[in-house]
MARNUMAR-246179 format. One record per atom (N, C-alpha, C): residue number from 1; chain; z, y, x. Coordinates in pm, whole numbers. Layout:
N
<r nr="NUM" kette="A" zz="Z" yy="Y" xx="X"/>
...
END
This chain:
140
<r nr="1" kette="A" zz="8837" yy="10306" xx="9585"/>
<r nr="1" kette="A" zz="8795" yy="10307" xx="9446"/>
<r nr="1" kette="A" zz="8909" yy="10356" xx="9355"/>
<r nr="2" kette="A" zz="9030" yy="10313" xx="9386"/>
<r nr="2" kette="A" zz="9143" yy="10352" xx="9302"/>
<r nr="2" kette="A" zz="9170" yy="10502" xx="9306"/>
<r nr="3" kette="A" zz="9131" yy="10567" xx="9413"/>
<r nr="3" kette="A" zz="9157" yy="10711" xx="9427"/>
<r nr="3" kette="A" zz="9032" yy="10796" xx="9402"/>
<r nr="4" kette="A" zz="8929" yy="10738" xx="9346"/>
<r nr="4" kette="A" zz="8802" yy="10809" xx="9323"/>
<r nr="4" kette="A" zz="8823" yy="10939" xx="9246"/>
<r nr="5" kette="A" zz="8898" yy="10935" xx="9136"/>
<r nr="5" kette="A" zz="8920" yy="11055" xx="9056"/>
<r nr="5" kette="A" zz="8991" yy="11163" xx="9135"/>
<r nr="6" kette="A" zz="9084" yy="11122" xx="9221"/>
<r nr="6" kette="A" zz="9156" yy="11221" xx="9304"/>
<r nr="6" kette="A" zz="9059" yy="11294" xx="9396"/>
<r nr="7" kette="A" zz="8971" yy="11220" xx="9464"/>
<r nr="7" kette="A" zz="8876" yy="11281" xx="9556"/>
<r nr="7" kette="A" zz="8768" yy="11361" xx="9485"/>
<r nr="8" kette="A" zz="8735" yy="11322" xx="9363"/>
<r nr="8" kette="A" zz="8635" yy="11395" xx="9285"/>
<r nr="8" kette="A" zz="8697" yy="11511" xx="9207"/>
<r nr="9" kette="A" zz="8827" yy="11528" xx="9222"/>
<r nr="9" kette="A" zz="8900" yy="11638" xx="9158"/>
<r nr="9" kette="A" zz="8891" yy="11630" xx="9006"/>
<r nr="10" kette="A" zz="8885" yy="11506" xx="8955"/>
<r nr="10" kette="A" zz="8879" yy="11488" xx="8809"/>
<r nr="10" kette="A" zz="9009" yy="11430" xx="8755"/>
<r nr="11" kette="A" zz="9094" yy="11381" xx="8842"/>
<r nr="11" kette="A" zz="9222" yy="11327" xx="8798"/>
<r nr="11" kette="A" zz="9324" yy="11439" xx="8779"/>
<r nr="12" kette="A" zz="9436" yy="11407" xx="8720"/>
<r nr="12" kette="A" zz="9539" yy="11508" xx="8697"/>
<r nr="12" kette="A" zz="9633" yy="11520" xx="8818"/>
<r nr="13" kette="A" zz="9645" yy="11414" xx="8896"/>
<r nr="13" kette="A" zz="9736" yy="11416" xx="9011"/>
<r nr="13" kette="A" zz="9668" yy="11480" xx="9131"/>
<r nr="14" kette="A" zz="9746" yy="11559" xx="9203"/>
<r nr="14" kette="A" zz="9699" yy="11616" xx="9330"/>
<r nr="14" kette="A" zz="9788" yy="11557" xx="9438"/>
<r nr="15" kette="A" zz="9734" yy="11459" xx="9511"/>
<r nr="15" kette="A" zz="9816" yy="11392" xx="9610"/>
<r nr="15" kette="A" zz="9740" yy="11355" xx="9737"/>
<r nr="16" kette="A" zz="9631" yy="11425" xx="9765"/>
<r nr="16" kette="A" zz="9554" yy="11398" xx="9885"/>
<r nr="16" kette="A" zz="9599" yy="11494" xx="9996"/>
<r nr="17" kette="A" zz="9619" yy="11438" xx="10114"/>
<r nr="17" kette="A" zz="9656" yy="11517" xx="10231"/>
<r nr="17" kette="A" zz="9546" yy="11497" xx="10336"/>
<r nr="18" kette="A" zz="9496" yy="11608" xx="10388"/>
<r nr="18" kette="A" zz="9392" yy="11604" xx="10491"/>
<r nr="18" kette="A" zz="9457" yy="11633" xx="10626"/>
<r nr="19" kette="A" zz="9428" yy="11551" xx="10726"/>
<r nr="19" kette="A" zz="9482" yy="11570" xx="10861"/>
<r nr="19" kette="A" zz="9368" yy="11584" xx="10960"/>
<r nr="20" kette="A" zz="9385" yy="11674" xx="11056"/>
<r nr="20" kette="A" zz="9287" yy="11684" xx="11164"/>
<r nr="20" kette="A" zz="9358" yy="11715" xx="11294"/>
<r nr="21" kette="A" zz="9319" yy="11642" xx="11397"/>
<r nr="21" kette="A" zz="9372" yy="11662" xx="11532"/>
<r nr="21" kette="A" zz="9271" yy="11743" xx="11611"/>
<r nr="22" kette="A" zz="9321" yy="11839" xx="11689"/>
<r nr="22" kette="A" zz="9236" yy="11921" xx="11774"/>
<r nr="22" kette="A" zz="9311" yy="11951" xx="11903"/>
<r nr="23" kette="A" zz="9238" yy="11986" xx="12008"/>
<r nr="23" kette="A" zz="9309" yy="12031" xx="12129"/>
<r nr="23" kette="A" zz="9393" yy="12154" xx="12095"/>
<r nr="24" kette="A" zz="9509" yy="12162" xx="12152"/>
<r nr="24" kette="A" zz="9599" yy="12275" xx="12126"/>
<r nr="24" kette="A" zz="9536" yy="12403" xx="12180"/>
<r nr="25" kette="A" zz="9515" yy="12502" xx="12094"/>
<r nr="25" kette="A" zz="9452" yy="12628" xx="12133"/>
<r nr="25" kette="A" zz="9554" yy="12740" xx="12149"/>
<r nr="26" kette="A" zz="9667" yy="12729" xx="12080"/>
<r nr="26" kette="A" zz="9769" yy="12833" xx="12084"/>
<r nr="26" kette="A" zz="9896" yy="12777" xx="12146"/>
<r nr="27" kette="A" zz="9974" yy="12863" xx="12205"/>
<r nr="27" kette="A" zz="10097" yy="12817" xx="12270"/>
<r nr="27" kette="A" zz="10205" yy="12779" xx="12168"/>
<r nr="28" kette="A" zz="10192" yy="12828" xx="12045"/>
<r nr="28" kette="A" zz="10292" yy="12800" xx="11942"/>
<r nr="28" kette="A" zz="10226" yy="12743" xx="11817"/>
<r nr="29" kette="A" zz="10299" yy="12656" xx="11750"/>
<r nr="29" kette="A" zz="10250" yy="12608" xx="11621"/>
<r nr="29" kette="A" zz="10291" yy="12708" xx="11514"/>
<r nr="30" kette="A" zz="10261" yy="12677" xx="11390"/>
<r nr="30" kette="A" zz="10285" yy="12770" xx="11280"/>
<r nr="30" kette="A" zz="10432" yy="12812" xx="11271"/>
<r nr="31" kette="A" zz="10522" yy="12718" xx="11290"/>
<r nr="31" kette="A" zz="10665" yy="12751" xx="11286"/>
<r nr="31" kette="A" zz="10701" yy="12849" xx="11398"/>
<r nr="32" kette="A" zz="10648" yy="12826" xx="11516"/>
<r nr="32" kette="A" zz="10675" yy="12912" xx="11630"/>
<r nr="32" kette="A" zz="10609" yy="13048" xx="11619"/>
<r nr="33" kette="A" zz="10507" yy="13060" xx="11535"/>
<r nr="33" kette="A" zz="10440" yy="13189" xx="11515"/>
<r nr="33" kette="A" zz="10508" yy="13275" xx="11409"/>
<r nr="34" kette="A" zz="10608" yy="13220" xx="11337"/>
<r nr="34" kette="A" zz="10668" yy="13298" xx="11230"/>
<r nr="34" kette="A" zz="10731" yy="13427" xx="11280"/>
<r nr="35" kette="A" zz="10826" yy="13419" xx="11373"/>
<r nr="35" kette="A" zz="10898" yy="13539" xx="11418"/>
<r nr="35" kette="A" zz="10806" yy="13640" xx="11486"/>
<r nr="36" kette="A" zz="10723" yy="13599" xx="11583"/>
<r nr="36" kette="A" zz="10645" yy="13700" xx="11653"/>
<r nr="36" kette="A" zz="10521" yy="13750" xx="11578"/>
<r nr="37" kette="A" zz="10469" yy="13673" xx="11484"/>
<r nr="37" kette="A" zz="10342" yy="13711" xx="11421"/>
<r nr="37" kette="A" zz="10355" yy="13726" xx="11269"/>
<r nr="38" kette="A" zz="10381" yy="13615" xx="11199"/>
<r nr="38" kette="A" zz="10379" yy="13618" xx="11053"/>
<r nr="38" kette="A" zz="10481" yy="13715" xx="10994"/>
<r nr="39" kette="A" zz="10599" yy="13726" xx="11055"/>
<r nr="39" kette="A" zz="10703" yy="13813" xx="10997"/>
<r nr="39" kette="A" zz="10658" yy="13959" xx="10991"/>
<r nr="40" kette="A" zz="10566" yy="13998" xx="11079"/>
<r nr="40" kette="A" zz="10515" yy="14135" xx="11076"/>
<r nr="40" kette="A" zz="10401" yy="14153" xx="10975"/>
<r nr="41" kette="A" zz="10348" yy="14043" xx="10922"/>
<r nr="41" kette="A" zz="10233" yy="14049" xx="10833"/>
<r nr="41" kette="A" zz="10267" yy="14027" xx="10686"/>
<r nr="42" kette="A" zz="10393" yy="13992" xx="10657"/>
<r nr="42" kette="A" zz="10431" yy="13961" xx="10519"/>
<r nr="42" kette="A" zz="10501" yy="14080" xx="10454"/>
<r nr="43" kette="A" zz="10498" yy="14077" xx="10320"/>
<r nr="43" kette="A" zz="10568" yy="14179" xx="10242"/>
<r nr="43" kette="A" zz="10706" yy="14126" xx="10205"/>
<r nr="44" kette="A" zz="10806" yy="14212" xx="10221"/>
<r nr="44" kette="A" zz="10943" yy="14176" xx="10185"/>
<r nr="44" kette="A" zz="10976" yy="14243" xx="10051"/>
<r nr="45" kette="A" zz="11059" yy="14191" xx="9969"/>
<r nr="45" kette="A" zz="11124" yy="14061" xx="9986"/>
<r nr="45" kette="A" zz="11033" yy="13949" xx="9934"/>
<r nr="46" kette="A" zz="11068" yy="13828" xx="9971"/>
<r nr="46" kette="A" zz="10997" yy="13712" xx="9919"/>
<r nr="46" kette="A" zz="11055" yy="13672" xx="9785"/>
<r nr="47" kette="A" zz="10994" yy="13572" xx="9724"/>
<r nr="47" kette="A" zz="11046" yy="13518" xx="9599"/>
<r nr="47" kette="A" zz="11082" yy="13371" xx="9622"/>
<r nr="48" kette="A" zz="11188" yy="13323" xx="9557"/>
<r nr="48" kette="A" zz="11225" yy="13183" xx="9575"/>
<r nr="48" kette="A" zz="11111" yy="13090" xx="9531"/>
<r nr="49" kette="A" zz="11086" yy="12989" xx="9615"/>
<r nr="49" kette="A" zz="10981" yy="12892" xx="9586"/>
<r nr="49" kette="A" zz="11039" yy="12753" xx="9576"/>
<r nr="50" kette="A" zz="10954" yy="12653" xx="9561"/>
<r nr="50" kette="A" zz="11001" yy="12516" xx="9546"/>
<r nr="50" kette="A" zz="11066" yy="12462" xx="9673"/>
<r nr="51" kette="A" zz="11163" yy="12376" xx="9656"/>
<r nr="51" kette="A" zz="11225" yy="12307" xx="9770"/>
<r nr="51" kette="A" zz="11302" yy="12398" xx="9864"/>
<r nr="52" kette="A" zz="11351" yy="12511" xx="9813"/>
<r nr="52" kette="A" zz="11427" yy="12602" xx="9898"/>
<r nr="52" kette="A" zz="11341" yy="12692" xx="9985"/>
<r nr="53" kette="A" zz="11211" yy="12695" xx="9958"/>
<r nr="53" kette="A" zz="11124" yy="12785" xx="10034"/>
<r nr="53" kette="A" zz="11134" yy="12926" xx="9978"/>
<r nr="54" kette="A" zz="11091" yy="13020" xx="10059"/>
<r nr="54" kette="A" zz="11069" yy="13158" xx="10014"/>
<r nr="54" kette="A" zz="10919" yy="13180" xx="10025"/>
<r nr="55" kette="A" zz="10862" yy="13242" xx="9922"/>
<r nr="55" kette="A" zz="10719" yy="13269" xx="9920"/>
<r nr="55" kette="A" zz="10697" yy="13418" xx="9942"/>
<r nr="56" kette="A" zz="10616" yy="13448" xx="10042"/>
<r nr="56" kette="A" zz="10588" yy="13586" xx="10079"/>
<r nr="56" kette="A" zz="10440" yy="13616" xx="10063"/>
<r nr="57" kette="A" zz="10409" yy="13732" xx="10008"/>
<r nr="57" kette="A" zz="10272" yy="13780" xx="10006"/>
<r nr="57" kette="A" zz="10241" yy="13842" xx="10140"/>
<r nr="58" kette="A" zz="10115" yy="13845" xx="10177"/>
<r nr="58" kette="A" zz="10072" yy="13909" xx="10300"/>
<r nr="58" kette="A" zz="10035" yy="14054" xx="10271"/>
<r nr="59" kette="A" zz="10053" yy="14141" xx="10369"/>
<r nr="59" kette="A" zz="10009" yy="14280" xx="10355"/>
<r nr="59" kette="A" zz="9856" yy="14281" xx="10348"/>
<r nr="60" kette="A" zz="9803" yy="14387" xx="10288"/>
<r nr="60" kette="A" zz="9657" yy="14396" xx="10272"/>
<r nr="60" kette="A" zz="9585" yy="14396" xx="10407"/>
<r nr="61" kette="A" zz="9647" yy="14450" xx="10510"/>
<r nr="61" kette="A" zz="9583" yy="14460" xx="10641"/>
<r nr="61" kette="A" zz="9597" yy="14333" xx="10725"/>
<r nr="62" kette="A" zz="9662" yy="14231" xx="10673"/>
<r nr="62" kette="A" zz="9690" yy="14110" xx="10752"/>
<r nr="62" kette="A" zz="9566" yy="14025" xx="10777"/>
<r nr="63" kette="A" zz="9468" yy="14033" xx="10688"/>
<r nr="63" kette="A" zz="9351" yy="13946" xx="10699"/>
<r nr="63" kette="A" zz="9366" yy="13816" xx="10620"/>
<r nr="64" kette="A" zz="9483" yy="13795" xx="10561"/>
<r nr="64" kette="A" zz="9507" yy="13674" xx="10483"/>
<r nr="64" kette="A" zz="9496" yy="13706" xx="10335"/>
<r nr="65" kette="A" zz="9374" yy="13731" xx="10289"/>
<r nr="65" kette="A" zz="9351" yy="13763" xx="10149"/>
<r nr="65" kette="A" zz="9366" yy="13637" xx="10064"/>
<r nr="66" kette="A" zz="9425" yy="13653" xx="9948"/>
<r nr="66" kette="A" zz="9443" yy="13542" xx="9853"/>
<r nr="66" kette="A" zz="9523" yy="13427" xx="9914"/>
<r nr="67" kette="A" zz="9621" yy="13460" xx="9999"/>
<r nr="67" kette="A" zz="9710" yy="13360" xx="10057"/>
<r nr="67" kette="A" zz="9854" yy="13409" xx="10049"/>
<r nr="68" kette="A" zz="9945" yy="13314" xx="10048"/>
<r nr="68" kette="A" zz="10088" yy="13343" xx="10057"/>
<r nr="68" kette="A" zz="10146" yy="13258" xx="10169"/>
<r nr="69" kette="A" zz="10265" yy="13295" xx="10214"/>
<r nr="69" kette="A" zz="10331" yy="13221" xx="10320"/>
<r nr="69" kette="A" zz="10458" yy="13159" xx="10263"/>
<r nr="70" kette="A" zz="10471" yy="13028" xx="10278"/>
<r nr="70" kette="A" zz="10590" yy="12955" xx="10237"/>
<r nr="70" kette="A" zz="10676" yy="12932" xx="10361"/>
<r nr="71" kette="A" zz="10802" yy="12971" xx="10354"/>
<r nr="71" kette="A" zz="10892" yy="12962" xx="10469"/>
<r nr="71" kette="A" zz="11024" yy="12900" xx="10424"/>
<r nr="72" kette="A" zz="11076" yy="12806" xx="10503"/>
<r nr="72" kette="A" zz="11207" yy="12746" xx="10474"/>
<r nr="72" kette="A" zz="11282" yy="12727" xx="10605"/>
<r nr="73" kette="A" zz="11410" yy="12761" xx="10602"/>
<r nr="73" kette="A" zz="11492" yy="12745" xx="10721"/>
<r nr="73" kette="A" zz="11518" yy="12599" xx="10753"/>
<r nr="74" kette="A" zz="11529" yy="12570" xx="10883"/>
<r nr="74" kette="A" zz="11564" yy="12436" xx="10930"/>
<r nr="74" kette="A" zz="11672" yy="12453" xx="11037"/>
<r nr="75" kette="A" zz="11782" yy="12384" xx="11021"/>
<r nr="75" kette="A" zz="11895" yy="12397" xx="11114"/>
<r nr="75" kette="A" zz="11852" yy="12362" xx="11256"/>
<r nr="76" kette="A" zz="11876" yy="12455" xx="11348"/>
<r nr="76" kette="A" zz="11848" yy="12431" xx="11489"/>
<r nr="76" kette="A" zz="11702" yy="12430" xx="11528"/>
<r nr="77" kette="A" zz="11612" yy="12468" xx="11437"/>
<r nr="77" kette="A" zz="11469" yy="12466" xx="11465"/>
<r nr="77" kette="A" zz="11405" yy="12594" xx="11411"/>
<r nr="78" kette="A" zz="11283" yy="12619" xx="11456"/>
<r nr="78" kette="A" zz="11205" yy="12725" xx="11393"/>
<r nr="78" kette="A" zz="11184" yy="12687" xx="11246"/>
<r nr="79" kette="A" zz="11160" yy="12784" xx="11158"/>
<r nr="79" kette="A" zz="11145" yy="12751" xx="11016"/>
<r nr="79" kette="A" zz="11020" yy="12668" xx="10987"/>
<r nr="80" kette="A" zz="11024" yy="12599" xx="10875"/>
<r nr="80" kette="A" zz="10905" yy="12536" xx="10821"/>
<r nr="80" kette="A" zz="10818" yy="12650" xx="10770"/>
<r nr="81" kette="A" zz="10689" yy="12650" xx="10807"/>
<r nr="81" kette="A" zz="10598" yy="12757" xx="10765"/>
<r nr="81" kette="A" zz="10466" yy="12693" xx="10723"/>
<r nr="82" kette="A" zz="10416" yy="12733" xx="10606"/>
<r nr="82" kette="A" zz="10285" yy="12688" xx="10559"/>
<r nr="82" kette="A" zz="10216" yy="12805" xx="10489"/>
<r nr="83" kette="A" zz="10086" yy="12816" xx="10507"/>
<r nr="83" kette="A" zz="10007" yy="12913" xx="10432"/>
<r nr="83" kette="A" zz="9943" yy="12842" xx="10314"/>
<r nr="84" kette="A" zz="9946" yy="12909" xx="10198"/>
<r nr="84" kette="A" zz="9888" yy="12850" xx="10078"/>
<r nr="84" kette="A" zz="9793" yy="12949" xx="10012"/>
<r nr="85" kette="A" zz="9681" yy="12898" xx="9966"/>
<r nr="85" kette="A" zz="9590" yy="12980" xx="9888"/>
<r nr="85" kette="A" zz="9661" yy="13021" xx="9760"/>
<r nr="86" kette="A" zz="9622" yy="13135" xx="9704"/>
<r nr="86" kette="A" zz="9677" yy="13178" xx="9575"/>
<r nr="86" kette="A" zz="9562" yy="13214" xx="9482"/>
<r nr="87" kette="A" zz="9593" yy="13229" xx="9356"/>
<r nr="87" kette="A" zz="9492" yy="13268" xx="9259"/>
<r nr="87" kette="A" zz="9394" yy="13157" xx="9228"/>
<r nr="88" kette="A" zz="9275" yy="13195" xx="9180"/>
<r nr="88" kette="A" zz="9175" yy="13096" xx="9138"/>
<r nr="88" kette="A" zz="9134" yy="12998" xx="9247"/>
<r nr="89" kette="A" zz="9127" yy="13045" xx="9372"/>
<r nr="89" kette="A" zz="9086" yy="12955" xx="9480"/>
<r nr="89" kette="A" zz="9187" yy="12843" xx="9500"/>
<r nr="90" kette="A" zz="9314" yy="12869" xx="9472"/>
<r nr="90" kette="A" zz="9417" yy="12764" xx="9484"/>
<r nr="90" kette="A" zz="9397" yy="12658" xx="9376"/>
<r nr="91" kette="A" zz="9362" yy="12702" xx="9257"/>
<r nr="91" kette="A" zz="9341" yy="12608" xx="9146"/>
<r nr="91" kette="A" zz="9222" yy="12516" xx="9170"/>
<r nr="92" kette="A" zz="9123" yy="12566" xx="9241"/>
<r nr="92" kette="A" zz="9001" yy="12489" xx="9266"/>
<r nr="92" kette="A" zz="9013" yy="12395" xx="9385"/>
<r nr="93" kette="A" zz="9115" yy="12413" xx="9467"/>
<r nr="93" kette="A" zz="9130" yy="12335" xx="9590"/>
<r nr="93" kette="A" zz="9213" yy="12209" xx="9569"/>
<r nr="94" kette="A" zz="9171" yy="12101" xx="9634"/>
<r nr="94" kette="A" zz="9250" yy="11977" xx="9631"/>
<r nr="94" kette="A" zz="9378" yy="11993" xx="9712"/>
<r nr="95" kette="A" zz="9372" yy="12072" xx="9817"/>
<r nr="95" kette="A" zz="9485" yy="12086" xx="9909"/>
<r nr="95" kette="A" zz="9494" yy="12232" xx="9956"/>
<r nr="96" kette="A" zz="9551" yy="12320" xx="9874"/>
<r nr="96" kette="A" zz="9550" yy="12463" xx="9906"/>
<r nr="96" kette="A" zz="9652" yy="12509" xx="10010"/>
<r nr="97" kette="A" zz="9741" yy="12423" xx="10053"/>
<r nr="97" kette="A" zz="9840" yy="12464" xx="10154"/>
<r nr="97" kette="A" zz="9804" yy="12403" xx="10290"/>
<r nr="98" kette="A" zz="9837" yy="12477" xx="10396"/>
<r nr="98" kette="A" zz="9801" yy="12433" xx="10530"/>
<r nr="98" kette="A" zz="9915" yy="12462" xx="10627"/>
<r nr="99" kette="A" zz="9936" yy="12367" xx="10716"/>
<r nr="99" kette="A" zz="10038" yy="12381" xx="10819"/>
<r nr="99" kette="A" zz="9985" yy="12317" xx="10947"/>
<r nr="100" kette="A" zz="10019" yy="12375" xx="11062"/>
<r nr="100" kette="A" zz="9983" yy="12309" xx="11187"/>
<r nr="100" kette="A" zz="10110" yy="12288" xx="11270"/>
<r nr="101" kette="A" zz="10110" yy="12177" xx="11342"/>
<r nr="101" kette="A" zz="10222" yy="12140" xx="11428"/>
<r nr="101" kette="A" zz="10165" yy="12091" xx="11561"/>
<r nr="102" kette="A" zz="10245" yy="12099" xx="11665"/>
<r nr="102" kette="A" zz="10203" yy="12046" xx="11795"/>
<r nr="102" kette="A" zz="10249" yy="11901" xx="11805"/>
<r nr="103" kette="A" zz="10158" yy="11814" xx="11848"/>
<r nr="103" kette="A" zz="10189" yy="11672" xx="11862"/>
<r nr="103" kette="A" zz="10128" yy="11620" xx="11991"/>
<r nr="104" kette="A" zz="10179" yy="11509" xx="12037"/>
<r nr="104" kette="A" zz="10121" yy="11444" xx="12154"/>
<r nr="104" kette="A" zz="10114" yy="11534" xx="12275"/>
<r nr="105" kette="A" zz="10019" yy="11505" xx="12360"/>
<r nr="105" kette="A" zz="9997" yy="11583" xx="12482"/>
<r nr="105" kette="A" zz="9891" yy="11690" xx="12455"/>
<r nr="106" kette="A" zz="9937" yy="11811" xx="12428"/>
<r nr="106" kette="A" zz="9848" yy="11925" xx="12407"/>
<r nr="106" kette="A" zz="9753" yy="11909" xx="12289"/>
<r nr="107" kette="A" zz="9805" yy="11852" xx="12182"/>
<r nr="107" kette="A" zz="9727" yy="11840" xx="12058"/>
<r nr="107" kette="A" zz="9790" yy="11923" xx="11948"/>
<r nr="108" kette="A" zz="9705" yy="11969" xx="11859"/>
<r nr="108" kette="A" zz="9749" yy="12038" xx="11739"/>
<r nr="108" kette="A" zz="9705" yy="11954" xx="11620"/>
<r nr="109" kette="A" zz="9796" yy="11934" xx="11527"/>
<r nr="109" kette="A" zz="9765" yy="11862" xx="11403"/>
<r nr="109" kette="A" zz="9774" yy="11962" xx="11290"/>
<r nr="110" kette="A" zz="9663" yy="11982" xx="11222"/>
<r nr="110" kette="A" zz="9661" yy="12066" xx="11102"/>
<r nr="110" kette="A" zz="9658" yy="11973" xx="10983"/>
<r nr="111" kette="A" zz="9750" yy="11998" xx="10889"/>
<r nr="111" kette="A" zz="9742" yy="11920" xx="10766"/>
<r nr="111" kette="A" zz="9739" yy="12011" xx="10646"/>
<r nr="112" kette="A" zz="9651" yy="11973" xx="10553"/>
<r nr="112" kette="A" zz="9636" yy="12046" xx="10427"/>
<r nr="112" kette="A" zz="9690" yy="11957" xx="10316"/>
<r nr="113" kette="A" zz="9759" yy="12019" xx="10222"/>
<r nr="113" kette="A" zz="9826" yy="11941" xx="10118"/>
<r nr="113" kette="A" zz="9833" yy="12018" xx="9988"/>
<r nr="114" kette="A" zz="9851" yy="11946" xx="9875"/>
<r nr="114" kette="A" zz="9865" yy="12012" xx="9746"/>
<r nr="114" kette="A" zz="9995" yy="12094" xx="9740"/>
<r nr="115" kette="A" zz="9989" yy="12204" xx="9672"/>
<r nr="115" kette="A" zz="10108" yy="12290" xx="9659"/>
<r nr="115" kette="A" zz="10221" yy="12215" xx="9587"/>
<r nr="116" kette="A" zz="10186" yy="12119" xx="9505"/>
<r nr="116" kette="A" zz="10288" yy="12040" xx="9434"/>
<r nr="116" kette="A" zz="10381" yy="11967" xx="9531"/>
<r nr="117" kette="A" zz="10337" yy="11942" xx="9653"/>
<r nr="117" kette="A" zz="10420" yy="11873" xx="9751"/>
<r nr="117" kette="A" zz="10512" yy="11968" xx="9828"/>
<r nr="118" kette="A" zz="10496" yy="12098" xx="9808"/>
<r nr="118" kette="A" zz="10578" yy="12196" xx="9878"/>
<r nr="118" kette="A" zz="10726" yy="12181" xx="9845"/>
<r nr="119" kette="A" zz="10756" yy="12138" xx="9723"/>
<r nr="119" kette="A" zz="10896" yy="12120" xx="9682"/>
<r nr="119" kette="A" zz="10969" yy="12013" xx="9760"/>
<r nr="120" kette="A" zz="10894" yy="11924" xx="9824"/>
<r nr="120" kette="A" zz="10955" yy="11817" xx="9902"/>
<r nr="120" kette="A" zz="10908" yy="11827" xx="10048"/>
<r nr="121" kette="A" zz="10903" yy="11950" xx="10097"/>
<r nr="121" kette="A" zz="10849" yy="11974" xx="10231"/>
<r nr="121" kette="A" zz="10922" yy="11899" xx="10342"/>
<r nr="122" kette="A" zz="11056" yy="11878" xx="10337"/>
<r nr="122" kette="A" zz="11119" yy="11805" xx="10449"/>
<r nr="122" kette="A" zz="11066" yy="11662" xx="10463"/>
<r nr="123" kette="A" zz="11049" yy="11594" xx="10350"/>
<r nr="123" kette="A" zz="10998" yy="11457" xx="10351"/>
<r nr="123" kette="A" zz="10852" yy="11456" xx="10394"/>
<r nr="124" kette="A" zz="10774" yy="11549" xx="10341"/>
<r nr="124" kette="A" zz="10633" yy="11559" xx="10376"/>
<r nr="124" kette="A" zz="10615" yy="11581" xx="10526"/>
<r nr="125" kette="A" zz="10687" yy="11679" xx="10581"/>
<r nr="125" kette="A" zz="10672" yy="11711" xx="10722"/>
<r nr="125" kette="A" zz="10716" yy="11593" xx="10810"/>
<r nr="126" kette="A" zz="10825" yy="11528" xx="10774"/>
<r nr="126" kette="A" zz="10872" yy="11413" xx="10851"/>
<r nr="126" kette="A" zz="10771" yy="11299" xx="10846"/>
<r nr="127" kette="A" zz="10710" yy="11277" xx="10730"/>
<r nr="127" kette="A" zz="10611" yy="11169" xx="10716"/>
<r nr="127" kette="A" zz="10486" yy="11200" xx="10799"/>
<r nr="128" kette="A" zz="10445" yy="11326" xx="10802"/>
<r nr="128" kette="A" zz="10328" yy="11364" xx="10881"/>
<r nr="128" kette="A" zz="10356" yy="11343" xx="11029"/>
<r nr="129" kette="A" zz="10472" yy="11386" xx="11076"/>
<r nr="129" kette="A" zz="10509" yy="11367" xx="11217"/>
<r nr="129" kette="A" zz="10514" yy="11218" xx="11251"/>
<r nr="130" kette="A" zz="10572" yy="11137" xx="11163"/>
<r nr="130" kette="A" zz="10581" yy="10993" xx="11187"/>
<r nr="130" kette="A" zz="10442" yy="10930" xx="11193"/>
<r nr="131" kette="A" zz="10353" yy="10970" xx="11103"/>
<r nr="131" kette="A" zz="10217" yy="10914" xx="11103"/>
<r nr="131" kette="A" zz="10140" yy="10958" xx="11227"/>
<r nr="132" kette="A" zz="10156" yy="11083" xx="11267"/>
<r nr="132" kette="A" zz="10090" yy="11130" xx="11388"/>
<r nr="132" kette="A" zz="10139" yy="11053" xx="11510"/>
<r nr="133" kette="A" zz="10267" yy="11030" xx="11518"/>
<r nr="133" kette="A" zz="10324" yy="10953" xx="11629"/>
<r nr="133" kette="A" zz="10268" yy="10812" xx="11630"/>
<r nr="134" kette="A" zz="10259" yy="10750" xx="11513"/>
<r nr="134" kette="A" zz="10205" yy="10615" xx="11502"/>
<r nr="134" kette="A" zz="10059" yy="10610" xx="11546"/>
<r nr="135" kette="A" zz="9978" yy="10705" xx="11498"/>
<r nr="135" kette="A" zz="9835" yy="10709" xx="11531"/>
<r nr="135" kette="A" zz="9816" yy="10731" xx="11681"/>
<r nr="136" kette="A" zz="9892" yy="10821" xx="11737"/>
<r nr="136" kette="A" zz="9876" yy="10850" xx="11880"/>
<r nr="136" kette="A" zz="9919" yy="10732" xx="11967"/>
<r nr="137" kette="A" zz="10023" yy="10660" xx="11927"/>
<r nr="137" kette="A" zz="10065" yy="10541" xx="12001"/>
<r nr="137" kette="A" zz="9958" yy="10434" xx="11992"/>
<r nr="138" kette="A" zz="9899" yy="10417" xx="11874"/>
<r nr="138" kette="A" zz="9797" yy="10314" xx="11855"/>
<r nr="138" kette="A" zz="9671" yy="10345" xx="11935"/>
<r nr="139" kette="A" zz="9645" yy="10473" xx="11961"/>
<r nr="139" kette="A" zz="9525" yy="10513" xx="12034"/>
<r nr="139" kette="A" zz="9537" yy="10493" xx="12185"/>
<r nr="140" kette="A" zz="9656" yy="10471" xx="12232"/>
<r nr="140" kette="A" zz="9676" yy="10456" xx="12378"/>
<r nr="140" kette="A" zz="9631" yy="10323" xx="12428"/>
END
């Protein structure tokens, strides 16, 4: 009840995160797909984004219309990578950014989140991983 306005998209705050677990279909998660796939589909140079991210537009032939790619370096790891809707569709969405990570035994976790949370992506990503670990342990 307290979050009714958030879910009805009538409140001012955007703070809903959607999570879905699925069998792993690809050998790499979004971070692992950056170098071999996404880097060939984006336009250079990027523009500085929130939280130390770089925001890249996709080439017209990429198939990612009305989307941008947010990328941030992580020491010793593949970069943080999320796709975000842009333009009017982003304004209409509760959670216009999407990221997938590999979790558990051959599972993929896709999470969608408000672009406003992109500025704090390290905390967001760590919290999602921690929650996924907790949920998977509880399911055993």
